N, C-alpha and C positions, 0 to 999 in steps of 0.2 A: 504493500500500500504506500502510495506517495502522498505526502502532505506538504503543501506550500505554506510556510509560516511567515507572515509579516511580523517584524521583530521589534516593535515597540513594546514597552511594558504597560499593560492595561489593567486598571482596577475599576470596578463598578460597584456602586451602592444604590439603595432604593429608598425613596420617600414618596409620599402622596401630596401633590400640590397642583394648583392650576395657575399657569402664567403664560405670557407671550413674549416674543422677542422680535426686534427689527434689526435690519442691517443695511448699511449704506457704504458704498465704496467710491472713493474719489480717485481721479487720475493722478498718478505720481510721475515725477520726472527725476531721472537719475543723471547727475551731472558728470559722472565718469562712467566709463564702460564697465560691465561686469568683467572681472579679471583685472589684474594690476597693469596699469599703463606702461610703467617702466619696470617690468618684471626682471628681477635679477636672478639669472639661473645659477645653479650650483655648478660652476664651470670647471672646478678642479676635479677631473674625473680620475685622478690618481689617489683620491681618498680611499682608505680602507673601507671594506664593506660595513664594518661596525660604525666608523666615523660618519659615513654617508647616511646610514640609517638614523643615527642620533641627530645629525644636522637637519635632515628632512623632517623627522618626527617633530622636532622643536618648531619648525616653520608651520607644519600642519596644525599642531596643538594650539598655537597662538591664534589661530583663526577658527577653531572649532569649539562649540559650546554644548552644554547639556540643555535640553529643552523639556519643559514640563507643560502639559496641556490639562487644564481643569474644565470639565464640562458640566453643565446642568441642562437637561433636555426633557421634553415632555412628549407623551403620546397617548392615544386613546386605547382603552381596554374594555372590551365588551363583557357583560356578564348576563347569565340567564336567570331562570327562576321566575317567581311571581312578579318581581320588580325588574324585569328585563330592561337593559339599557346599556350605558357605557359610562366610564369614569376616566378621568385624566390621571395618568401616572407620571410623576416626575422623578427622574433618576439623576444621580450625580456619578461622574466617572472621571478618571484621570489616566494619563499615559505619559511615559517618559521615552525620550529618544535623543537624537543628535541633530545638530544643524551646523552650518558653517557659513562664514561671511564670504560674499562674492564681490563686494566693492566697498569703497571707503565711505559711502553714504549710509551704510548700515543695513544693506539688503542681505538676506540670508536664504539659503535653500535647505529644505528638509523633505521628508516624504509626506504625501497627502494623508496617509493613514495615521501619522503622528498627531495631526491637528484636526482630524475629523473622525466621525463615528459611522463610517460607511455601512457597517453591518447592521446598525440600528436605524438607519435613515429610511428603510422600507417599512417601518412600523406605522400603523395608522395615525395620521395627523401628527407626524413627527415634527418637532420644532426644537431648535437650539434656544434655550432660555438664556444661557450665558456661556461664553467660551473665552477663557482667560489663558493666555499663553505667555510663559516667561522663560528666560534663559539665564544661565550663569556659567562662568568660566570654571575650568578645572580647579579644584581645591579652594573655591571661593563661595561664600555664602551670600554674596551680593547678587541680587537678581535684577533683571531688566525686563520690562514688559515689551512684547512685540505684537504687531498687528498683522493680519492676513491680507496680502495684496491679491493673491490668486492661488487656486490649487486645482489640480487635474487628477481625479481619482483613477482614471484609466492609465495614465502615465505614472501615477503615484509620486507626483512632484508638487511642491508647494513653495511659493515665494513669500517671504515674510520681511518685515522691516522693523528695526528697533526704533524707539522714540527718538525724535530729532534731538541732537545735542546731548544724548545720554552718554556717549562715549567719544573720546578723542583718539586720533591716530589708530583707527581700526586696521588691524592686520587682516588680510583676506587672500583667498586662493585663486589661482588661474586655471582655466580648463585647457587640456591638451586637445588639439584638433585631430580627432581620431581618424577622420575620413573626409574625402572631398566629394561633395554632392554631385560635382560635374564628372566624376570618374565613371567610366563605363561599367564598372562593377560595384557601384555604390550600393551599400547595404548588403554586400556579400562579404564573406570572411576574407577574401583576398584583398579587399579594399580597406579593411580595418588595420590600422598601423599599430597593432599589438601582436606580441609573439607568444606562442605557447611557452610556458615556463618563465615568462618575464616576471621579475620580482615586483611586488606591490605592497603597499602599507594600508591598513585599515585603522582609522582613528575614530573612536566613538564611546558612547556612554554605556558600555557593556554591562548588562544585568542591572543597570541603574546605580552602579557603584562609583560612577565618576568616569572621567575621560581616561582612556587607556589606548594602547596601540598593539596591534598584532601584525605579523609579517607573513607573507605567503607568496604564491605565484598565480599567474593567469592559467587556469586549467583549460579554458576555451575562450578565445577572443569574442565569439559571438554565438549565442544560443537564442532560440525562439520558443516562446510559450504562447499558447492560445487560451483566450478567456471563453466564457460561456457563449459569447456571440461569435466565436471563431475569429476574433481579432488577434493578430500576432503582436507580441511584445518582445522587444529585443533586450538581451541581458548579457553581461560579461560574467562568466563563471570563474570563481576563485576558490582556492583552498585555505586561505587565511581564515582564522576563527571568526565567525560571525554569531553574535549572541543577542538575546533580547536587549533592547536599548540602543543597538548599533544603527537602527533605522535612521536614514537621513544623513548619515555621516559620509565623509569623503573617502573614496577609493583613489589612491594616488600612486603614481610611479615613484621610483626611488629618488627623484629630484623634487618631490613635493608638489607636482603638478597633477591636478585632478583628472582622472580618466573615467570616473563614474561616481554614482551616488548609491550607496548600499541600500538595498530594498527588502530582500527576503532571503530565506534559506529553505531548502527542500530536505525533508526528513523522510527516509524510507526504512523499511524493516531490515534491510540488508546492507545499508551503507551509513557512513557518518553524514552529518549535516553538510550540505553543499551550499556555499554562499553565492549570491548573485547581486550585481549592481547594474543600475541604469547607465548605459554608455554616455560619455560626455557629449557626443554629437546629438543624441536625443535631447539632452538637457539644454544644449545651446539652441536647438530648434524650438523648444518650448519657450525659452526666454524671448527669442525673437518673435514669437507669436503673440506676445503680450503688448503689442504696440498701442492698443486701445486703452491700456491701463498704465503702462509704464513706457517712458521714452528712453531707449538705449541709444546713445549717440554714436558709438562705435562698437565693434565686436573684436576686441583685442585678444583673441585666443592665442595660445602659445603654440608656435608652429615648428619648433626645433625638431628636426627629423630623428634626433637621437632620443630613444625612449627607454633604454634599458642600461 
């Protein structure tokens, strides 16, 4: 039996209340592109493997945060008997995951399932009563509120923003340009600029214990999964340990450049957990699609051909 497990940490509690919620989104403008304009590569490739791992991990961790989502939501529940009718149930729930900064204006990426309750949204008359999302850095109790700019549950991606002026000198990560859409073999494995066995780093809030790092390899540069509507989803398969709470964290090459966003693991009766990440080219296309909500002035992806 194969089970796909989205890997945020989720807690649910139950109360009875009746309430409503409203939501309004405004257009945002980003003054610098996602990714660092003057990105400094780790150019000394004579570093030992250990030193390179430590240096890149420090870069990634400075841009990666723990994320906590607290939800209150309501839905209708029918009951029978002599007084047949319905009542409103109000639940509270929370989840923990990972997010990372993608530009100096305080925009972050994570998974949609970290900041939403997709499996409950099909309940009758479902409504979000309150949705509060906060972040904190590793080994820090100081929290910052973030707002939702957009999320796509099919892609399992969400764009968030920290409150204006909440942080100064934000450190952020850049995306590696995995493939060229103009290439004749675009979206085929031969066009993906990742190698079998290429070393990778996963940084995230594993098991909700705080930010940590694991190291592994690319097991397969490109996999496809089909949903219930037979829509294909692309993923990078990795053997680096992926645990509950890693959702939304960066998957990076050994130079601290993002090649994917960790999203789920597959558990079978005969194998260890297999980790998967949303490829960077899918993430970039998603960000580019948000022109009605966010203005990205340039797309400074990192195009160095050396990836391992």
